[in-house]
C-alpha positions as CSV (number, residue, x, y, z in Angstrom):
1,X,9.0,35.6,5.6
2,X,11.8,37.7,3.7
3,X,11.0,40.8,2.1
4,X,13.2,42.7,-0.5
5,X,12.3,46.3,-1.1
6,X,13.3,48.9,-3.8
7,X,15.4,51.9,-2.6
8,X,17.0,54.8,-4.6
9,X,20.9,55.2,-4.3
10,X,21.7,58.8,-3.2
11,X,25.4,58.3,-2.5
12,X,28.2,56.0,-3.2
13,X,30.5,55.9,-0.3
14,X,33.1,53.5,-1.8
15,X,33.1,50.7,-4.2
16,X,31.2,48.5,-2.3
17,X,28.8,50.8,-0.2
18,X,26.1,53.2,-0.9
19,X,23.6,55.3,1.1
20,X,19.9,54.6,-0.2
21,X,16.8,56.4,0.5
22,X,13.8,54.4,2.0
23,X,10.8,56.7,2.0
24,X,12.9,59.5,3.6
25,X,15.1,57.4,5.7
26,X,18.7,56.8,4.6
27,X,20.5,53.6,5.1
28,X,23.9,52.4,4.2
29,X,23.8,49.2,2.2
30,X,26.5,47.0,0.5
31,X,27.1,47.0,-3.2
32,X,29.1,43.8,-3.1
33,X,26.5,41.7,-4.9
34,X,25.9,44.2,-7.9
35,X,28.0,46.1,-10.5
36,X,27.7,49.4,-12.0
37,X,25.3,51.2,-9.7
38,X,25.1,54.7,-9.9
39,X,23.6,57.5,-8.1
40,X,19.9,57.7,-8.9
41,X,19.6,54.0,-9.6
42,X,16.9,51.9,-7.8
43,X,18.1,48.7,-6.3
44,X,16.3,45.9,-4.4
45,X,17.6,45.6,-0.9
46,X,17.5,42.8,1.5
47,X,19.2,42.6,5.1
48,X,21.7,45.4,4.1
49,X,22.5,44.2,0.5
50,X,21.7,45.6,-2.9
51,X,20.7,42.4,-4.8
52,X,19.8,43.8,-8.3
53,X,19.2,47.1,-10.1
54,X,15.6,47.8,-10.7
55,X,14.0,49.5,-13.6
56,X,12.8,53.0,-12.3
57,X,9.2,52.5,-13.5
58,X,8.9,49.1,-11.6
59,X,10.4,50.7,-8.6
60,X,7.8,53.4,-8.6
61,X,5.0,51.0,-9.4
62,X,6.1,48.8,-6.4
63,X,6.4,51.9,-4.1
64,X,3.0,53.2,-5.0
65,X,1.5,49.6,-4.2
66,X,3.3,49.9,-0.8
67,X,1.7,53.4,-0.2
68,X,-1.8,52.2,-1.5
69,X,-1.3,49.3,1.4
70,X,-0.2,52.0,3.7
71,X,3.1,50.2,4.4
72,X,6.0,52.3,4.3
73,X,9.5,51.0,2.9
74,X,11.0,51.5,6.4
75,X,8.1,49.4,8.1
76,X,8.7,46.8,5.4
77,X,12.4,46.7,6.2
78,X,11.9,46.1,9.9
């Protein structure tokens, strides 16, 4: 089973790399598959790649559902 999860971009390290926040854990991901990502954007990540930008309201709803299920983004990523 594959799971892609929302994460907030907290730093752009170069044109194709960023640091994202996953429930308080920071992880470096590739931006090679998306364009125009800025700090503060939410992206869907899977196996270290940002796949698409996500609407902030949708990201918050998804994160709230994960919290209701007592599943943290870092658990979902492992």
